[in-house]
DRENLUMMAR-435837 format. One record per atom (N, C-alpha, C): x, y, z. Coordinates in steps of 0.2 Angstrom, whole numbers, plus 5000, padded with zeros to 4 digits. Example, Ala and Ser with C-alpha at 12.3 -4.5 7.8 and 13.67 -1.06 7.14 Angstrom:
506649725039;506249785039;506649845039;506449895035;506849955036;506450005039;
! end
This chain:
504550205092;504750215085;505050155082;504850135075;504950065073;505750055070;506150115071;506850105069;506850105061;507450115059;507550115051;508250085049;508350075043;509050065040;509350125037;509850145039;510150205037;510750185032;510750225026;511250215021;511650275020;512250265020;512750325019;513250295014;513350335008;513850315003;514350365003;514950335003;515650375003;516050354998;515950384992;516350354986;516150284985;516650234985;516550174983;516350124989;516150154995;516050125001;515350145003;514950085005;514250105008;514250085016;513950125019;513950115026;513150105028;512950045030;512250025031;512250015039;511750055042;511750055049;511050035051;511049985056;510349965059;510250015064;509650055064;509550115068;508950105072;508950085078;508450085083;508750085089;509150135091;509650125097;509250125104;508650145103;508250145110;508050075112;508150025107;508049955109;508649915106;509249945107;509849905104;509749875098;509449915093;509349905086;508949835084;508549815089;508149755087;507749765081;507649715077;507449725070;506649715070;506349775068;505649775067;505449745060;504849725058;504649705052;504849755046;504749815048;504849865043;505649875042;506049865047;506749865046;506949805042;506649745043;506949695038;506749705031;506149735030;505949755023;506449815020;506649855025;507049905022;507749885021;507949835025;508649805024;508649775017;508149735015;508149705008;508149755003;507749805004;507749864999;508449894998;508749905004;509449945003;509949895000;509949835001;510449784998;510349774991;509649774989;509549764982;509749834978;509649884981;509949944978;510749944978;511049924983;511749914983;512049864977;511649814976;511849764972;511849794964;511449844963;511449874957;511949924956;512349944961;512850004960;513449974957;513649984951;514249964948;514849994951;514850054954;515450084957;515550064964;515150024967;515250004974;515749954975;516149954980;516749904981;516749874988;516349904993;516349874999;515749905003;515449855007;514849875011;515049865019;514949915023;515049905030;514349905033;514249845037;513549845040;513649845048;513349895051;513449905058;512849925062;512849935068;512249955072;512450025075;511950055077;512050125080;511950125088;512250165091;512150175099;512550125103;513050095100;513550045104;513349975104;512849955100;512649885099;512549875092;512649805090;512549785083;511749775082;511549725085;510749705085;510649655091;510149675095;509949635100;509449585099;509249575092;508749525090;508149555086;507549515087;506949545084;506649595088;506149635086;505749675090;505149635093;505249605099;504749565102;504149605103;504149665104;503549705105;503049695100;503249675094;502749675088;502449595088;502849555091;502649485090;501949455091;501649485096;500949465097;500449485091;500649525087;500249545081;500249495076;500749455075;500749405070;501049335071;501249325077;501649265078;501249205079;500549215081;500149155084;499749125078;499849145072;499449115066;499949095061;499749035058;500249005054;500449045048;499949065045;500049105038;500549175040;500349215045;500649275046;501349255049;501449205053;502149185055;502549165050;502349125045;502749105039;502949165035;502449205034;502649265030;503149305033;503149315040;503649355043;504349325042;504449255043;505049225042;505249215035;504849195031;505049185024;505049245019;504649295021;504649355017;505049405020;504849425026;505249485029;505949475031;506049425035;506649405038;507149375033;506849325029;507349295024;507449345018;506949385017;507049435011;507649475013;507649505019;508249545021;508949505021;508949445024;509549405024;509749385017;509249365013;509449345006;509749395002;509449455003;509749514999;510549535001;510649525008;511349525010;511749475006;511549415007;511849355004;512049364996;511549394993;511549394986;511949454983;512149494988;512549554986;513249534984;513449554978;514149534975;514749574978;514549634981;515049674984;515249644991;515949644992;516149614999;515849655005;515549615010;515249645016;515649645022;515649695026;516049685032;515549705038;515549655043;515149675049;515549705054;515349765056;515649795062;515249785068;515449745073;515049715078;515249745085;514749775088;514949805095;514349785099;514449785106;513849765111;513549695109;512849705110;512449645109;512449625102;512449555100;512349525094;511949465095;511349475095;510849415097;510349395092;510249335091;509649315087;509749345080;509349385078;509349415072;509949445070;510349475075;510949505075;511449455072;511449395075;511849335073;511749315066;511149315064;510949295058;511249345053;511149415054;511349465050;512149455049;512449455055;513149445054;513449385050;513049325051;513149265047;513149275039;512749335037;512749345030;513349385027;513749415032;514249455029;514949415028;515349445024;515949405022;516449405027;516549465030;517049475035;516749505041;517049485047;516649505053;517249535058;517149595060;517649625065;517249645071;517449625077;517049635083;517449675089;517149705093;517449735099;517449675104;517949685108;518149625113;517549615118;517149665119;516549655124;515949635121;515949615115;515249595112;515049535114;514449515114;514149455116;513649425111;513649365110;513349325104;512949275107;512349265104;511849215106;511249215103;510749165104;510149165101;509649125106;509549155111;509149125117;508349125116;508149105110;507449105108;507049045112;507448995115;507148945118;506748975124;506949035127;506549075132;505949105129;505849105123;505249135120;504749085117;504949025118;504548965116;504448955109;504948965105;504948955097;505648935095;505648895090;506248875086;506548925081;507148915079;507348955074;507148925067;506948975063;506548955056;507048915052;506848875047;507248825044;507848865040;507748905036;508248945032;508748975037;508449005042;508949045046;509349005050;509048945052;509448895056;510048865051;509848855045;510348825040;510948875039;510748935039;511248985038;511748995044;511448995050;511848995056;512248935057;511948885056;512348815056;512948815052;512848835046;513348845041;513948885043;513848945046;514348995047;514648975054;514248955059;514448955066;514648875068;514448835065;514548765066;514048735071;514048665071;513448635075;513548635082;514248635085;514348635092;514048705095;514348755092;514148825095;513348835094;513048815088;512348825087;511948785092;512148725093;511748685098;511748715105;512348745107;512348775114;512048845114;511948875108;511548935108;510848925108;510648875105;509848855104;509648815110;509948765112;509748715116;509948735124;510448775125;510648795131;510648865133;510348905127;510348975128;511049005130;511548985128;512249005130;512449065126;512749115129;512949175126;513749175126;514049185120;514749185119;515049245119;515749255121;516149305121;516449315114;516649375112;516949385105;517549335104;517949335109;518649295108;518449225107;517949195110;517849125109;517649115101;517249155098;517049155092;517549165087;518049215089;518649215085;519049155084;519149125090;519549055090;519149005086;518449015086;518148965081;518148985074;518349045072;518449055065;517849105062;517349115067;516749155065;516949225064;517349255069;517549325068;518249325066;518349375062;519049385058;519549425063;519249465067;519749505071;519249525077;519549535083;519249555089;519749605092;519549665093;519949725095;519549765100;519949815104;519549855109;518949895105;518549915109;517949955107;518250015104;518750045107;519050115105;519350105098;519550045096;519950035090;519550005085;518849985086;518449955082;518349985075;518250045075;518150085068;518750085065;519350105068;519950105064;520150035061;519949985065;520149915062;519649905056;519049915057;518649915051;518849955045;519050015046;519350055041;519950025037;520349995041;520949965039;520749905034;520249865036;520049815032;519649835026;519249895026;518949915020;519549935015;520049975018;520549995013;520949945010;520949885013;521349825011;520849795005;520249795006;519749775000;519749824995;519749884996;519849934990;520449934986;520949904988;521549894984;521549834980;521049794981;521049734977;520549744971;520649694966;520249704960;519449694961;519049744960;518349744961;517949694957;518149684951;517749634947;517949564950;518549554951;518749484954;518349474960;518249524965;517949514971;517249494970;516949524965;516149504963;516149434960;516649414956;516649344953;516749294959;517249314963;517349274969;516749254973;516349304974;515749294979;515249254975;515149264968;514649224964;514949154965;515549144964;515849074964;515749044970;515849074976;515849044982;515149024984;514649074982;513949054983;513748984979;514048984973;513848924969;514148854972;514748864976;515048814979;514948794986;514448834989;514248814996;514048744997;514348715001;514148645003;513348635005;513148685008;512448685011;511948725007;511548705004;511048745000;510448775005;510448835006;509948865010;509248865007;509348855000;508648854996;508248784998;508648735000;508348675001;508048665008;508148715012;507848715019;507148725019;506748665020;506048675020;505748715014;505948695008;505748745002;505048725000;504748665001;504148644998;503648665003;502948675000;502448695004;502248655010;502248595010;502148545015;502648555021;503348565019;503848575024;503748645027;503548695023;503548755027;502948755032;502348725030;501748725034;501948695041;502348635040;502548595046;503048635050;503448675047;503948715051;503648765055;503048795053;502748845057;502148825060;501948765061;501348735064;501348755071;501948775074;501848785081;501548855083;501348895078;501148965079;500648975084;500148925085;499648935090;499748895096;500348865097;500448825103;500448865109;500248835115;500248875121;500948895123;501448845122;502148865123;502348925120;502248935114;502448995110;502149055113;501449055114;501149105116;501449135123;501549075127;501749095134;502449125134;502949105130;503549135129;503549205127;503149215122;503249285119;502849335124;502249315127;501849355131;502249365138;502649315140;502949325146;503449385145;503849385140;504349425138;504049505137;503549505134;503149565133;502949595140;502649555144;502349575151;502949575156;503549565154;504149565159;504049525165;503949455164;503949405169;504249345166;504449295171;504649235169;504149185166;504349155160;503849105157;503749045161;503149015161;503048955164;502848905159;503348865156;503248815151;503048755154;502548715150;502348655152;502248615146;502448545146;502348505140;501648495138;501448515132;500748495130;500648425130;500048405132;499848335132;499948305125;499748345120;499748315113;500448305110;500948335113;501648335110;502048305115;501848275121;502348245126;502548175123;503148155125;503448095122;503048035122;502648025127;502247965127;501647955122;501548015119;501048025115;501248025107;501948025107;502248025100;502147955097;
! end
């Protein structure tokens, strides 16, 4: 099953759930598209005052649905469309939402999960949650806009460790870094999120929307500038057909360890 994005409205609060519990809510292409549609719908709702984004089945999101990757990742055009249209379309829709958003994080929050959490205004996590982006094991880099987003929210030290060392972080570490606003026991996670939602609901809703628009305008790092020109985008996804990329993805799909080797054309002596 491809999974889905579930939307439940309770008066002025929207609960958006990433729903693919059989694979820890890994994001399929269809789920990315549905995520964009749901948040565009929420942006148009004048009565909405808060959005809670969460995962089903004890996890937030384990990353992308790698089982799909062989269908489109090894060709530049389709790879670019996946990241620039599907993935970024979903992330941008969350970022563009003027309603305050709360990420309710439990279990694994990896790769795509980290990116989705980065789009939320407030983040509450269960103490046992784990955060990382070990895509180096899959033989590909983080896409430009996604990397700019994660760098802005997590900071360069944590991002370098995630991307270059495939390091996984505990929730308390990211709370100390300021990324998470609260870390609680798994049993009290829903209660803590409810308390935060009630706090948001007591505040002026139009002021909240204006604050979000103003904060977007004042962001020091413009995500729109990340490889926006056609030449930059083509270069960013030129690795699509590389042997390393194919080896990383196919090794994961076939449940074996990847065997990475430096391509002769890209080795340092040939630069």
